[in-house]
C-alpha positions in Angstrom: 212.3 14.2 144.1 209.1 16.1 143.7 209.0 19.9 143.6 207.0 22.2 145.8 203.2 22.0 145.5 201.8 24.7 143.3 200.5 27.7 145.2 196.8 28.2 145.1 195.8 31.5 143.6 194.1 33.7 146.2 191.1 35.4 144.7 189.8 38.8 145.8 186.4 38.8 147.6 184.6 40.0 144.5 186.3 37.4 142.2 185.5 34.7 144.6 181.9 35.7 144.8 181.7 35.7 141.0 183.4 32.3 140.9 180.8 30.9 143.3 178.0 32.2 141.2 179.6 30.5 138.1 179.8 27.2 139.9 176.3 27.5 141.3 174.9 28.5 138.0 176.1 25.3 136.4 174.8 23.1 139.3 171.4 24.9 139.3 171.0 24.5 135.5 172.0 20.8 135.7 170.2 19.7 138.9 167.7 22.5 139.7 167.6 24.4 142.9 166.1 21.6 144.8 168.9 19.2 143.8 171.7 21.5 144.7 173.1 22.2 148.2 175.6 24.6 149.6 177.9 21.6 150.2 177.7 20.8 146.5 178.6 24.4 145.6 181.6 24.4 148.0 182.9 21.0 146.8 182.7 22.0 143.1 184.4 25.3 143.8 187.2 23.6 145.9 186.5 25.7 149.0 185.0 25.0 152.4 181.3 25.4 153.2 182.1 28.4 155.6 183.8 30.1 152.6 180.5 29.9 150.6 178.5 31.1 153.6 180.8 34.1 154.0 179.6 35.3 150.7 176.0 34.1 150.5 174.0 33.4 153.7 171.6 30.9 152.1 171.1 28.8 149.0 168.3 31.2 148.0 170.7 34.1 148.1 173.1 32.3 145.8 170.3 31.5 143.4 169.0 35.1 143.5 172.6 36.3 142.8 172.7 34.1 139.6 169.3 35.4 138.5 170.2 39.0 139.2 173.4 38.7 137.1 171.5 37.1 134.2 168.7 39.6 134.4 171.3 42.5 134.5 172.8 41.2 131.2 169.3 41.1 129.6 168.3 44.5 130.9 171.5 46.1 129.5 170.8 44.6 126.1 167.2 45.9 126.0 168.6 49.4 125.6 169.3 48.7 121.9 165.7 48.3 120.8 164.8 51.3 123.0 167.4 53.4 121.0 165.9 52.0 117.8 162.5 53.4 118.9 163.9 56.7 119.7 165.5 56.8 116.2 162.1 56.2 114.6 162.5 52.5 113.6 159.3 50.6 112.8 157.7 47.9 114.9 158.8 45.0 112.9 162.4 46.0 112.9 162.4 46.7 116.7 160.7 43.5 117.6 162.9 41.5 115.3 166.0 43.1 116.9 164.7 42.5 120.4 164.0 38.9 119.5 167.4 38.4 118.0 169.0 39.8 121.2 166.9 37.5 123.4 167.7 34.4 121.5 171.3 35.3 121.0 171.7 35.3 124.8 170.1 31.8 124.9 172.4 30.5 122.1 175.5 32.0 123.7 174.8 30.8 127.2 171.9 28.4 127.5 172.9 27.5 131.1 172.4 31.1 132.2 169.2 31.4 130.2 167.8 28.4 132.0 168.6 30.1 135.4 166.8 33.2 134.3 163.7 31.4 133.3 163.7 28.6 135.9 160.4 26.7 136.0 161.2 25.3 139.5 158.3 25.1 141.9 160.8 24.6 144.8 161.4 28.3 145.2 160.6 29.8 148.7 158.0 32.5 148.8 160.8 35.1 149.5 162.9 33.9 146.6 160.0 33.9 144.2 159.0 37.4 145.2 162.6 38.6 144.6 162.7 37.0 141.1 159.2 38.4 140.3 160.3 41.9 141.3 163.3 41.8 139.0 161.2 40.5 136.1 158.7 43.3 136.6 161.4 45.8 135.8 161.8 44.1 132.4 158.1 43.9 131.8 157.7 47.6 132.5 160.3 48.4 129.8 158.6 46.1 127.3 155.2 47.7 128.1 156.7 51.2 127.5 158.0 49.9 124.0 154.6 48.5 123.2 153.1 51.9 124.0 155.1 53.4 121.2 153.4 51.3 118.5 149.9 50.9 119.8 147.3 53.1 121.5 146.9 50.9 124.6 146.0 52.0 128.1 148.4 51.0 130.8 146.6 47.7 131.7 146.6 46.5 128.1 150.2 47.5 127.5 151.3 45.6 130.6 149.2 42.6 129.7 150.7 42.5 126.3 154.2 42.9 127.8 153.7 39.8 129.9 152.4 38.0 126.8 155.5 39.0 124.8 157.8 37.9 127.5 155.9 34.6 127.7 156.2 34.0 124.0 159.9 34.5 124.1 160.3 32.2 127.1 158.3 29.3 125.5 159.9 29.7 122.1 163.2 29.5 123.9 162.3 26.3 125.6 161.2 24.9 122.2 164.4 25.9 120.6 166.4 24.2 123.3 164.7 21.0 122.3 165.2 21.7 118.6 168.7 23.2 118.4 168.9 22.3 114.7 166.6 25.3 113.9 168.6 28.4 112.9 168.4 31.3 115.2 167.2 33.6 112.4 164.1 31.4 111.9 163.3 31.4 115.6 163.5 35.1 115.6 161.2 35.3 112.5 158.7 33.1 114.4 158.8 35.4 117.4 158.6 38.6 115.3 155.7 37.3 113.2 153.7 36.2 116.2 154.2 39.4 118.1 153.4 41.7 115.3 150.3 39.8 114.4 149.1 39.8 118.0 149.6 43.6 118.2 148.1 44.0 114.7 151.2 45.9 113.7 152.7 46.3 110.2 
């Protein structure tokens, strides 16, 4: 004689929304946004499609939620090199620590990192604009840090901030293809390239 079926745990609305992002993040990282549907998210989460729609009106909204969460994590970690600058640390030390934080995030959660730096061309104009707006916030903070170490005008500091961000992203893609390289060496490549580009000691 079998016992009663186990009761399904009822999640709070906030917990369910986070769970759906966790599920969607994995699917997006594996299949890309174009290869993932709301039905896929619902099926993988073990819920109905209306349940997913009650939290996120569109697939773009789900993806933006994933990116926003990943970007928030990165933004919170950027505060550490900013504090180092306020304490008088040199450029090499600050850039090295910033690189270590960036690549530590990739090493800890490559799936989330891939979402943050998705190269997908299937993004709608609205979604691409939302992601670009979030990225601009990070770029602005990098530009402010650059300004502490070089006498650049706003245009040059912003241009270098975009370049620094791009270097990190492309080195990250290279490291994903070469995971045998220790993180410390990847960070050293990043630090050396950036300090040389900024002509900093």
